[in-house]
C-alpha positions in Angstrom: -8.5 204.3 244.7 -9.0 201.1 242.8 -6.4 198.4 243.0 -6.8 197.8 239.3 -5.3 199.9 236.5 -7.8 202.0 234.5 -5.8 201.3 231.3 -3.0 199.1 230.2 -1.4 196.8 227.8 -0.6 193.1 228.4 0.6 190.1 226.4 -0.5 186.6 226.9 -1.1 183.2 225.3 -4.4 181.5 224.8 -4.0 177.8 224.5 -6.7 175.7 222.7 -6.3 172.0 223.3 -8.2 169.6 221.1 -7.9 165.9 220.5 -4.7 165.5 218.5 -3.4 169.1 218.5 -2.6 172.2 220.6 -3.0 175.7 219.2 -1.2 178.5 221.0 -2.3 182.0 220.1 -0.1 184.8 221.4 -1.7 188.2 221.7 -1.4 191.8 222.8 -4.4 193.3 224.7 -5.0 197.0 225.2 -7.8 198.4 227.4 -9.2 201.5 229.0 -11.8 201.5 231.7 -13.4 204.7 230.6 -14.4 207.5 233.0 -17.9 206.3 233.8 -19.5 209.4 232.3 -18.5 210.4 228.8 -15.8 207.9 227.9 -17.0 204.3 227.6 -14.7 201.4 228.3 -12.8 200.1 225.3 -10.5 197.2 224.5 -8.7 195.7 221.6 -6.9 192.4 221.2 -4.4 191.6 218.4 -3.1 188.1 217.8 0.6 188.3 217.1 1.8 184.7 216.7 0.2 181.3 216.3 1.7 177.9 216.9 0.3 174.5 216.1 1.9 171.7 218.2 4.9 174.0 218.7 5.3 174.9 214.9 4.9 178.5 213.9 1.8 178.8 211.6 1.2 182.5 211.9 1.1 183.3 208.2 -1.1 180.3 207.5 -3.5 181.2 210.3 -4.0 184.8 209.0 -4.4 183.5 205.4 -6.9 180.8 206.2 -8.3 181.0 209.7 -8.2 184.7 210.7 -11.0 185.5 213.0 -11.9 182.0 213.9 -10.6 182.3 217.5 -10.9 186.0 218.1 -13.7 185.8 220.6 -11.9 183.1 222.6 -8.6 185.1 222.7 -10.4 188.3 223.6 -12.2 186.5 226.5 -8.9 185.0 227.7 -7.3 188.5 227.6 -10.2 190.1 229.6 -10.1 187.3 232.2 -6.4 187.6 232.7 -5.6 191.3 232.3 -5.0 192.0 236.0 -2.8 189.0 236.6 
C-alpha cells in the first residue's frame, strides 16, 4: 500500500515575492491519482483569496489579473499536496 493518498483536498498559500511587494494566493487543490488503467490522474486548483502586502485584493485580482498566476499556484499545490 502506498504511503500517499490516491485522492484528496488540501488548502495552501502560494507566496510570490517581488521587489516592493508580496502577493499571497490562497487556494484549494483537489486531486485523484487515477487507477493506472482506465482512469487517468486529474487535479484542479482554485484560487480562493488574494492579498497584496497583506491587503485583500481578491475582487481586483479576478477582475484584472485572473489566470496570471494559475500555473505557479498549481505547481505549488502539486509540490506540497502530501505535506
